TORPARO-622683 format. One record per residue (C-alpha): z, x, y; residue number from 1. Coordinates in nm, 3 decimals, always signed. Layout:
% residues N
       z       x       y resi
       Z       X       Y  NUM
...
***
This chain:
% residues 162
       z       x       y resi
  -2.435  +1.853  -3.157    1
  -2.544  +1.535  -2.988    2
  -2.185  +1.438  -2.902    3
  -2.122  +1.768  -2.713    4
  -2.445  +1.715  -2.532    5
  -2.325  +1.368  -2.412    6
  -1.990  +1.510  -2.311    7
  -2.145  +1.779  -2.104    8
  -2.360  +1.520  -1.933    9
  -2.055  +1.309  -1.855   10
  -1.883  +1.619  -1.724   11
  -2.156  +1.661  -1.460   12
  -2.045  +1.329  -1.312   13
  -1.671  +1.402  -1.312   14
  -1.485  +1.557  -1.037   15
  -1.408  +1.919  -1.088   16
  -1.032  +1.990  -1.169   17
  -1.003  +2.181  -0.830   18
  -1.085  +1.854  -0.648   19
  -0.848  +1.651  -0.852   20
  -0.546  +1.766  -0.662   21
  -0.690  +1.611  -0.344   22
  -0.745  +1.255  -0.515   23
  -0.399  +1.114  -0.396   24
  -0.470  +1.203  -0.031   25
  -0.700  +0.899  +0.058   26
  -0.465  +0.660  -0.128   27
  -0.166  +0.814  +0.058   28
  -0.342  +0.770  +0.393   29
  -0.453  +0.417  +0.336   30
  -0.131  +0.282  +0.189   31
  +0.087  +0.471  +0.438   32
  -0.122  +0.369  +0.741   33
  -0.130  +0.000  +0.614   34
  +0.259  -0.007  +0.590   35
  +0.300  +0.160  +0.921   36
  +0.051  -0.074  +1.092   37
  +0.239  -0.382  +0.952   38
  +0.580  -0.239  +1.047   39
  +0.458  -0.163  +1.394   40
  +0.313  -0.501  +1.444   41
  +0.649  -0.653  +1.347   42
  +0.830  -0.412  +1.580   43
  +0.599  -0.480  +1.875   44
  +0.641  -0.854  +1.849   45
  +1.004  -0.820  +1.794   46
  +1.151  -0.837  +1.435   47
  +1.324  -1.166  +1.551   48
  +0.982  -1.326  +1.557   49
  +0.930  -1.220  +1.200   50
  +1.280  -1.343  +1.130   51
  +1.158  -1.690  +1.226   52
  +0.874  -1.667  +0.976   53
  +1.134  -1.564  +0.705   54
  +1.352  -1.853  +0.801   55
  +1.068  -2.098  +0.772   56
  +1.001  -1.963  +0.424   57
  +1.365  -2.012  +0.326   58
  +1.438  -1.645  +0.286   59
  +1.819  -1.579  +0.316   60
  +1.952  -1.378  +0.609   61
  +1.625  -1.383  +0.805   62
  +1.747  -1.169  +1.102   63
  +1.876  -0.895  +0.884   64
  +1.582  -0.893  +0.637   65
  +1.340  -0.901  +0.928   66
  +1.480  -0.575  +1.069   67
  +1.511  -0.437  +0.719   68
  +1.141  -0.518  +0.633   69
  +1.027  -0.368  +0.964   70
  +1.218  -0.040  +0.889   71
  +1.102  -0.026  +0.522   72
  +0.735  -0.062  +0.635   73
  +0.765  +0.190  +0.914   74
  +0.980  +0.469  +0.737   75
  +0.838  +0.410  +0.392   76
  +0.474  +0.409  +0.534   77
  +0.542  +0.731  +0.724   78
  +0.689  +0.887  +0.415   79
  +0.386  +0.796  +0.210   80
  +0.146  +0.929  +0.488   81
  +0.314  +1.271  +0.475   82
  +0.363  +1.259  +0.099   83
  +0.747  +1.275  +0.099   84
  +1.003  +1.107  -0.127   85
  +0.744  +0.864  -0.270   86
  +0.939  +0.762  -0.580   87
  +1.232  +0.679  -0.358   88
  +1.053  +0.491  -0.083   89
  +0.829  +0.313  -0.329   90
  +1.112  +0.091  -0.449   91
  +1.186  -0.091  -0.129   92
  +0.816  -0.098  -0.037   93
  +0.738  -0.264  -0.366   94
  +1.012  -0.517  -0.316   95
  +0.862  -0.606  +0.028   96
  +0.517  -0.643  -0.134   97
  +0.651  -0.861  -0.423   98
  +0.841  -1.080  -0.179   99
  +0.527  -1.138  +0.026  100
  +0.320  -1.205  -0.295  101
  +0.565  -1.471  -0.416  102
  +0.671  -1.635  -0.093  103
  +0.333  -1.642  +0.085  104
  +0.022  -1.519  -0.094  105
  +0.039  -1.640  -0.449  106
  -0.026  -2.002  -0.355  107
  -0.364  -1.903  -0.203  108
  -0.499  -1.738  -0.520  109
  -0.641  -1.400  -0.577  110
  -0.912  -1.347  -0.320  111
  -0.819  -1.197  +0.021  112
  -1.138  -1.303  +0.180  113
  -1.222  -1.668  +0.175  114
  -1.491  -1.840  +0.380  115
  -1.380  -2.187  +0.486  116
  -1.681  -2.247  +0.708  117
  -1.996  -2.059  +0.786  118
  -2.220  -2.166  +1.070  119
  -2.498  -2.009  +1.264  120
  -2.234  -1.911  +1.535  121
  -1.939  -1.801  +1.343  122
  -1.743  -1.769  +1.026  123
  -1.400  -1.901  +0.961  124
  -1.176  -1.756  +0.708  125
  -0.912  -1.923  +0.495  126
  -0.556  -1.798  +0.407  127
  -0.522  -1.461  +0.245  128
  -0.460  -1.435  -0.133  129
  -0.272  -1.169  -0.317  130
  -0.562  -0.928  -0.392  131
  -0.441  -0.673  -0.118  132
  -0.087  -0.693  -0.231  133
  -0.192  -0.581  -0.583  134
  -0.400  -0.299  -0.437  135
  -0.099  -0.172  -0.244  136
  +0.114  -0.198  -0.553  137
  -0.141  -0.010  -0.756  138
  -0.165  +0.262  -0.484  139
  +0.209  +0.307  -0.482  140
  +0.225  +0.315  -0.871  141
  -0.041  +0.574  -0.874  142
  +0.140  +0.795  -0.626  143
  +0.469  +0.759  -0.814  144
  +0.320  +0.848  -1.150  145
  +0.060  +1.100  -1.029  146
  +0.244  +1.261  -0.749  147
  +0.155  +1.289  -0.383  148
  -0.110  +1.560  -0.433  149
  -0.171  +1.903  -0.294  150
  -0.156  +1.827  +0.082  151
  +0.191  +1.671  +0.096  152
  +0.541  +1.747  +0.233  153
  +0.682  +1.735  -0.118  154
  +0.442  +1.996  -0.249  155
  +0.505  +2.225  +0.062  156
  +0.880  +2.201  +0.014  157
  +0.854  +2.262  -0.358  158
  +0.638  +2.574  -0.298  159
  +0.886  +2.703  -0.035  160
  +1.186  +2.662  -0.264  161
  +1.034  +2.887  -0.528  162
***
């Protein structure tokens, strides 16, 4: 008797099943927008500029991989935003994230926000760790395993094909 009472109290704080289908939407919007924003930044500066960064890091074929990374971020991010082909686009997106993690961010530790100096006039931040990379990877993994949710192109196409 007491156990069922506890379960009913816990149920009060859980999202109703009807709302659960909407849970992937904020993840899709944040992950998709983040990738598109990074891809657009590379495109607007010219992927050749990012190629110089890759060359400095010792990445092979920097001009080719700079363009490829830019396209993966733009196309993959747009696909995630609309909820289309997520299992397919997540593979190259995860490769981009893991490359960034191991070539740049791992050496700076976990935290993405580090204060290096705090004065009355300003705050200076240090290099970014791999915290955000892990959050992006977790978001992609959640979307692959759980699906893109109710408001997605994949769901609309699936409903139309029936």
